[in-house]
N, C-alpha and C positions, 0 to 999 in steps of 0.2 A: 472722906466726901467728893473730895476733888474728883479723882480715879473714874467714881459712880459718875458724877456729871457729864465726863468725858464720854463716860460709855452709852449716854445718851443721845447725848449730840450724835456719836457716829451713827449711832441709830439713827434716829431722824436725817441725818444725808441721805443717808443710806435706800430709805422709803423710796422705791418707784413709783412715779404718773402713775396708772393704773388707766388714763384715759386721754393718753399721749406717750409721748418720750420722753427719756430723761428723767432725773426724782423731783419729788413733788417740793423741796424745796427751793428752787430752781420757779414757782409758777407762784411764789409767794412774794406779797407786795414789799418794795423798800420804802414806803411812806406811810404815817397814820392819821386815823381819822380825831375828829375833834368834838365832843359831846359836850363841851361848857365847863363840865366838874369840876378842871384845873384850877381853867380861869376862875370860876365862881372862888374858892376856896382860895383864892389867893388875895381877889375883892375883899371878902368877906372877913380874912386874917389881916389886912390892912386896916379898918373901921380900931381895933382896939389895940393897932399898932404890933400886931403879932409878928415874928420873923418868918415867913415861910422861903428861905434862899432856896433848898432844896427842890419843894414843889415850884418856886418858879423858876426854876434852869431846867428841869423837866420840862414847865410848858414850854420853855421858850424850844429847848431841842422838839416837843413834837410839834411844836408850827412850824419850823425849819425841815424838816424832816416832809410835811405835809406841800411845800412848793418847790416839790420833786423838778420841773421843767427847770428850775430856775438854778438849781443848785450844780 
């Protein structure tokens, strides 16, 4: 399985941008957008005291990613 994923990554990194020079992966922004679903999930889970530590950590990382100029 691991070698299959590595092959896919190699293929993706090798795709050239047809609208310019370089590879398409160079055009991918390194920041995320937020729609509010993660925030809503964590808030709703807190009401009945359900732990959502993984989702909350993901939400934190996503938030920090959106602060590209401040990183």
